[in-house]
C-alpha positions in Angstrom: -24.1 -17.2 -49.3 -26.8 -16.5 -46.8 -27.4 -19.8 -44.1 -31.2 -20.0 -45.3 -29.6 -20.7 -49.3 -27.2 -23.2 -47.6 -30.2 -25.6 -46.1 -31.5 -26.7 -49.1 -28.1 -27.5 -51.1 -26.8 -29.5 -47.8 -30.0 -31.9 -47.6 -29.4 -32.3 -51.3 -25.9 -33.7 -51.0 -26.1 -35.2 -47.8 -25.8 -38.5 -49.3 -23.0 -38.0 -51.1 -21.2 -36.4 -48.0 -22.4 -39.7 -46.3 -20.7 -42.1 -49.2 -17.6 -39.8 -49.2 -17.3 -40.5 -45.3 -17.5 -44.3 -46.0 -15.2 -44.5 -48.4 -12.6 -42.7 -46.2 -13.6 -45.6 -43.9 -12.9 -48.4 -46.5 -10.5 -47.1 -48.1 -11.9 -47.1 -51.8 -12.2 -44.2 -53.5 -15.4 -43.0 -55.2 -16.6 -40.9 -58.0 -18.4 -37.5 -57.5 -19.3 -34.8 -59.9 -17.5 -31.0 -59.2 -20.7 -29.6 -57.5 -20.9 -32.9 -55.2 -17.0 -32.7 -54.6 -17.2 -28.6 -53.9 -20.5 -29.7 -51.6 -18.4 -32.2 -49.5 -15.8 -29.9 -49.1 -17.8 -27.3 -47.8 -19.8 -29.2 -45.3 -16.4 -31.0 -43.8 -15.0 -27.0 -43.2 -18.3 -26.3 -41.5 -18.1 -29.2 -39.5 -14.5 -28.3 -38.5 -13.1 -31.7 -40.0 -9.9 -29.8 -42.3 -8.2 -33.1 -42.5 -11.3 -34.7 -43.9 -11.8 -31.7 -46.5 -8.6 -31.6 -47.7 -8.3 -35.2 -48.7 -12.0 -34.5 -50.3 -10.9 -31.2 -52.4 -7.6 -33.1 -53.2 -9.7 -36.5 -54.4 -11.5 -34.0 -56.4 -8.7 -32.1 -58.4 -7.2 -35.9 -58.9 -10.9 -36.4 -60.6 -11.3 -33.0 -62.2 -7.8 -31.4 -62.6 -9.7 -28.6 -64.3 -12.2 -27.5 -62.2 -11.4 -24.5 -60.6 -13.9 -24.6 -58.0 -12.1 -27.8 -56.1 -8.6 -25.5 -56.7 -9.6 -22.9 -54.9 -11.2 -25.2 -51.9 -7.7 -26.6 -51.6 -6.0 -23.6 -51.6 -8.4 -22.3 -49.3 -7.8 -25.0 -46.8 -4.0 -25.3 -47.2 -4.4 -21.2 -46.3 -6.1 -22.5 -43.0 -3.5 -24.8 -42.4 -0.7 -22.4 -42.5 0.9 -24.2 -45.5 0.7 -20.8 -47.7 3.5 -21.8 -49.9 1.4 -25.2 -51.6 -1.8 -22.9 -51.1 0.3 -20.6 -54.0 1.3 -23.5 -56.2 -2.4 -24.4 -56.7 -3.3 -20.6 -57.1 -0.8 -20.2 -59.8 -2.3 -23.2 -61.5 -5.5 -22.3 -61.3 -4.5 -18.7 -62.7 -3.5 -20.0 -66.0 -6.5 -22.0 -66.4 -9.1 -18.2 -65.5 -7.0 -15.6 -65.7 -9.4 -13.4 -64.6 -11.1 -14.9 -61.1 -11.5 -12.5 -58.3 -11.4 -15.2 -55.8 -7.8 -16.2 -57.3 -6.5 -13.3 -56.7 -8.2 -12.6 -53.5 -6.5 -15.9 -51.9 -3.3 -15.0 -52.8 -3.5 -11.8 -51.4 -4.8 -13.1 -48.5 -1.6 -15.9 -48.8 1.0 -12.7 -48.9 -0.4 -11.4 -46.1 -0.4 -13.7 -43.6 3.1 -13.8 -44.6 3.9 -10.7 -43.6 3.7 -9.6 -47.5 1.4 -6.5 -47.3 3.0 -4.5 -50.1 2.6 -7.7 -52.2 -1.0 -8.7 -50.9 -2.2 -5.6 -51.9 -1.6 -6.2 -56.0 -3.4 -9.4 -55.5 -6.3 -6.9 -53.6 -6.6 -4.8 -56.0 -6.9 -7.7 -58.7 -9.3 -9.5 -56.7 -11.6 -6.2 -56.4 -11.1 -5.3 -60.1 -12.6 -8.9 -61.6 -15.3 -8.3 -58.8 -18.3 -7.4 -60.1 -21.6 -8.0 -58.3 -19.2 -10.2 -55.6 -17.5 -7.0 -54.9 -19.0 -6.5 -51.3 -17.6 -9.9 -50.2 -14.3 -9.7 -51.8 -13.9 -6.6 -49.7 -15.8 -7.9 -47.0 -13.3 -11.3 -47.0 -9.9 -8.7 -47.0 -11.3 -7.5 -43.9 -11.5 -10.6 -42.4 -8.2 -11.5 -43.3 -6.8 -8.2 -42.3 -8.6 -8.9 -38.7 -6.8 -12.6 -38.4 -3.7 -10.5 -38.8 -4.7 -8.4 -35.8 -4.7 -5.4 -37.7 -9.0 -4.2 -36.8 -8.0 -0.3 -38.6 -7.8 -2.2 -41.4 -10.5 -4.8 -41.1 -13.2 -1.9 -40.4 -12.0 0.3 -43.6 -12.6 -3.2 -45.5 -15.7 -4.1 -43.8 -16.9 -0.1 -43.9 -16.3 -0.7 -48.1 -18.2 -3.5 -48.0 -21.3 -1.7 -46.6 -20.7 1.1 -48.9 -21.1 -1.5 -51.7 -24.0 -3.3 -50.6 -25.6 -1.9 -47.5 -27.1 -5.3 -47.1 -24.6 -6.9 -46.2 -25.4 -8.6 -43.0 -21.9 -9.9 -42.0 -20.3 -7.2 -42.8 -22.0 -4.9 -40.3 -22.1 -7.5 -37.8 -17.7 -7.3 -37.8 -17.8 -3.3 -37.6 -20.2 -4.0 -34.5 -17.8 -5.9 -33.2 -14.5 -4.3 -34.0 -15.6 -1.1 -33.4 -16.4 -2.5 -30.2 -13.2 -4.2 -29.4 -11.2 -0.7 -30.6 -13.3 1.5 -28.3 -15.6 3.3 -30.9 -18.4 1.9 -28.8 -20.9 4.8 -30.4 -20.1 3.6 -34.3 -20.1 -0.4 -32.7 -23.8 1.2 -31.8 -24.5 2.5 -35.1 -23.6 -1.1 -37.1 -25.3 -3.6 -34.5 -28.6 -1.6 -35.2 -27.9 -1.8 -39.1 -27.5 -5.3 -38.2 -30.7 -5.4 -36.7 -32.4 -3.8 -39.2 -31.9 -6.6 -41.4 -31.7 -9.8 -38.8 -34.0 -8.1 -35.6 -34.2 -11.4 -34.3 -30.6 -12.5 -33.3 -30.0 -12.9 -29.8 -26.3 -12.9 -30.3 -26.1 -9.2 -31.8 -28.8 -7.9 -29.2 -26.8 -9.1 -26.5 -23.5 -7.9 -27.7 -25.8 -4.4 -28.8 -26.6 -4.8 -25.0 -23.0 -5.1 -23.5 -21.7 -1.9 -25.7 -24.8 0.2 -24.1 -22.9 -1.0 -20.7 -19.9 0.2 -21.9 -21.1 4.1 -22.2 -23.1 3.9 -19.1 -26.2 3.8 -21.0 -27.5 1.2 -18.5 -31.3 1.0 -19.3 -30.6 0.7 -22.8 -28.3 -2.2 -22.3 -31.4 -3.6 -19.9 -33.8 -3.4 -22.9 -31.0 -4.7 -25.4 -30.6 -7.9 -23.0 -34.6 -8.4 -22.7 -34.8 -8.6 -26.7 -32.1 -10.8 -26.8 -33.8 -13.3 -23.8 -37.1 -13.0 -25.2 -36.0 -14.2 -28.7 -33.8 -17.2 -26.9 -35.3 -18.5 -23.2 -32.0 -21.0 -23.3 -29.4 -18.0 -23.5 -29.3 -18.0 -19.4 -26.3 -16.2 -19.4 -28.5 -12.6 -20.5 -30.3 -12.6 -16.9 -26.4 -12.2 -15.6 -25.4 -9.3 -17.7 -29.2 -7.4 -16.8 -28.6 -8.4 -13.4 -25.0 -6.6 -13.5 -27.0 -3.6 -15.1 -29.2 -3.0 -12.6 -26.5 -3.0 -10.0 -24.4 -0.4 -12.3 -28.2 1.8 -12.1 -27.9 0.9 -8.1 -31.2 -1.0 -8.3 -30.1 -3.8 -6.2 -33.6 -5.6 -5.7 -34.1 -5.6 -9.5 -30.5 -7.4 -10.0 -31.1 -9.7 -7.0 -34.7 -10.9 -8.6 -32.4 -11.7 -11.9 -29.5 -13.6 -10.0 -31.9 -15.4 -8.5 -34.2 -16.5 -11.9 -30.4 -17.2 -13.1 -29.7 -19.6 -10.3 -32.8 -21.5 -10.4 -31.4 -22.3 -13.8 -28.1 -23.2 -13.1 -28.1 -23.3 -8.8 -24.5 -24.2 -8.8 -23.0 -20.9 -10.6 -20.5 -19.8 -7.5 -20.4 -16.4 -9.2 -23.5 -15.8 -9.4 -23.9 -16.5 -5.8 -21.6 -14.4 -5.6 -23.4 -11.0 -7.5 -26.8 -12.1 -6.0 -25.2 -11.7 -2.2 -23.1 -8.7 -2.8 -26.9 -7.3 -3.8 -28.0 -8.5 -0.1 -24.8 -7.0 1.1 -25.7 -3.2 -0.9 -29.3 -3.9 0.9 -27.7 -4.0 4.3 -29.7 -8.1 4.4 -26.3 -9.5 5.7 -27.4 -13.0 6.7 -28.9 -13.4 3.1 -25.5 -12.1 1.6 -23.3 -14.4 3.6 -25.4 -17.5 2.8 -25.0 -17.1 -0.4 -21.3 -15.9 -0.2 -20.9 -19.1 1.4 -23.0 -21.4 -1.3 -20.4 -20.1 -3.7 -16.9 -21.0 -1.9 -19.2 -24.2 -1.3 -19.1 -24.7 -4.7 -15.9 -23.6 -5.6 -13.5 -23.2 -2.7 -11.0 -21.3 -4.8 -13.4 -18.2 -5.5 -11.8 -15.6 -3.6 -14.3 -13.1 -3.9 -16.4 -15.6 -2.4 -13.8 -15.4 1.0 -13.7 -11.8 0.8 -17.6 -11.2 0.6 -18.0 -13.4 4.2 -15.5 -11.0 5.5 -17.0 -8.0 4.5 -20.4 -9.5 6.1 -18.1 -10.1 9.6 -16.6 -6.8 9.4 -19.9 -5.4 9.6 -20.9 -7.7 12.2 -17.5 -6.5 14.2 -16.1 -9.7 14.5 -13.1 -8.3 13.4 -11.0 -11.6 13.9 -13.5 -13.6 11.9 -13.5 -10.6 9.2 -9.4 -10.7 8.8 -9.7 -14.7 8.8 -11.7 -15.0 5.9 -10.1 -11.5 3.6 -7.6 -13.1 3.7 -7.9 -16.3 2.9 -9.2 -14.4 0.1 -5.6 -12.8 -0.4 -4.2 -16.0 -0.2 -6.0 -17.3 -3.1 -5.5 -13.9 -5.0 -2.9 -11.6 -3.3 -2.6 -9.0 -6.6 -6.4 -7.5 -5.8 -5.4 -4.2 -4.2 -9.3 -3.5 -3.0 -8.8 -6.7 -0.6 -5.4 -5.4 0.8 -7.0 -1.8 1.5 -9.9 -3.8 3.0 -7.8 -6.0 5.7 -5.9 -2.5 6.8 -9.4 -0.9 7.2 -9.9 -3.8 9.3 -6.9 -3.9 11.3 -7.3 0.5 11.5 -10.4 -1.2 13.1 -8.9 -3.6 15.7 -6.6 -0.6 16.4 -3.3 -2.4 15.0 -1.3 0.4 13.4 1.5 -1.9 12.2 -0.7 -5.0 10.6 -3.2 -2.0 9.1 0.1 -0.2 7.5 1.6 -3.3 5.9 -1.3 -3.8 4.1 -1.6 -0.7 3.0 2.0 -0.5 1.7 0.8 -3.4 0.1 -2.3 -2.3 -1.9 -0.8 1.0 -2.9 1.9 -0.6 -4.8 -0.4 -2.5 -6.4 -2.7 0.5 -7.2 -1.2 3.9 -6.6 -3.8 5.8 -8.1 -6.4 4.4 -6.0 -6.5 7.5 -3.8 -8.7 6.2 -1.2 -5.8 4.1 0.0 -3.9 7.0 0.2 -6.1 8.9 2.2 -6.7 5.4 4.4 -2.8 5.4 5.4 -3.0 9.2 6.0 -6.1 8.5 8.3 -4.0 5.3 10.0 -1.5 7.8 11.3 -3.9 10.6 12.4 -5.5 7.6 14.4 -2.5 7.2 15.9 -2.0 10.7 16.5 1.4 10.5 13.9 0.6 14.1 11.9 3.9 14.5 11.1 3.8 11.1 8.9 0.3 11.6 7.9 1.6 14.5 5.9 4.2 12.4 4.4 2.1 10.3 3.3 0.0 12.9 1.2 3.1 14.4 -0.4 4.5 11.2 -1.4 0.9 10.5 -3.0 0.3 13.6 -4.9 3.9 12.7 -6.7 1.7 9.6 -8.5 -2.0 10.6 -7.7 -3.6 13.7 -8.7 -6.8 13.0 -7.8 -7.9 16.6 -6.2 -9.6 14.9 -2.4 -5.8 14.4 -1.4 -4.4 17.4 -2.2 -7.6 18.9 0.0 -6.5 16.0 2.8 -3.1 17.4 2.6 -3.8 21.2 2.5 -6.6 20.6 5.7 -3.1 18.4 7.8 -0.9 21.3 6.7 -2.8 23.8 8.2 -3.6 21.3 11.5 0.3 21.5 11.7 0.4 25.5 11.5 2.6 25.0 8.1 -0.1 27.2 6.8 2.4 28.5 3.9 2.8 25.2 1.9 -1.2 24.6 3.0 -2.1 27.7 1.2 -0.4 26.9 -1.7 -1.4 23.4 -2.0 -5.4 24.5 -1.0 -4.9 27.2 -4.1 -4.2 23.9 -6.4 -6.7 21.7 -5.5 -9.4 24.8 -5.9 -7.6 25.4 -9.0 -8.5 21.8 -10.0 -12.1 21.4 -8.6 -13.4 23.6 -6.3 -16.8 21.9 -6.2 -15.1 19.5 -3.8 -14.0 22.0 -1.6 -16.1 19.9 1.5 -12.9 17.4 1.5 -11.0 20.0 2.8 -13.5 21.7 5.4 -13.9 17.9 6.4 -10.4 17.1 7.6 -10.2 20.8 8.6 -13.5 22.0 10.0 -11.9 25.2 11.5 -10.8 26.2 8.2 -15.1 27.8 8.4 -14.3 30.3 10.7 -11.0 31.1 9.1 -11.7 34.6 7.2 -8.2 34.3 5.1 -9.3 30.6 4.3 -13.1 32.3 3.7 -11.3 34.8 1.5 -9.0 32.4 -0.7 -12.0 30.5 -1.9 -14.6 33.1 -2.4 -11.8 35.0 -4.8 -11.3 31.7 -6.2 -14.7 31.4 -7.1 -15.4 35.2 -8.0 -12.7 34.3 -10.6 -13.7 31.2 -12.1 -15.2 31.2 -15.4 -18.6 29.6 -15.6 -18.7 26.4 -17.5 
């Protein structure tokens, strides 16, 4: 039932609800007709008061023992509380009174599905679908919702799609298809169903927000921004949208626009430490280091456990070549969160700038253990050894790196170092592997081994490879 249809009925039964609440306090039971009890139970469930809704449904059954709607409401409440066997007992009683009621079979199916008996659940679900009539799309939607409750999102999607096929205007099913396709990583399907929902209900800010988030996941940041802007235009109290718009601008590299959105958000919520960090990062990228450090410091003043804030202060001090302070603040970030490989990598680079080889390598070893797929860590370890003229160790590190990391830049770097070490046979082999993987990144090799630009043999290898490449 749509929300706008519920509102008049809620107003109509407000007096009955208030009377029932007073009877709970006094302990005196009052008489209500079936429709009143039904609405009382519904409103109490909407309020989240399941204990009172259970009492109301049970009292209603005592007064109206043959009222199927109340039997179903009570069974539904018991189901939501995990009392599956009790729920099934009431459903069995209801089925004796009404043998073709689809809601009875729906709830029996859901009880068995939640108990882990899918095969038996499907038997009841087939009966629910058989007798669904004009409510087929709602029955299918409810089945999908129960599958979603069990964590079986693929089956949930299957039934939601059947619900939409039965009724293309079922906005609940369209919304959930958008949501669960997003959860499953089916982003284009998610967008399709959110768009269909918005064709029916274009003024839902949360769906516009969700749509923007999905666009962001597939790298369509301009479309994400448009969707976020719609969400904010519909509800200007939805301040979190400003942060998402800012994040999308950052992804586009438009730091000035991003900063404006973060500032707009901070004008509303000045004590938000994360927003201060986001703004500070924009200023860092814009090379406005004084402003950047100011907002990172605001973030840690608001929340001293904000590791990103301490790390940002360290970055600004590193840029300013205040190495001791840079180390101090990055270490504060690590003390708060030592599982961030980027922190360890950065600290290693700072120590390298400080010419502190052992300290740099210790940090880089911790970084690479946490994130061996980050090629920059392997390359920085090699750079550390070459800085201290330890070519053999630099080669060893990159040889170790390519065992776990297939990044082409590591191979080009290793080939360059092998040529430098006069290990030409192995160097040629690694160079060919790198060219086969991605010849477009050859500049990595020449940056490490510029002599290769003058080597006829190397130039011939590169030229021959490019001649034999199949055009993409």
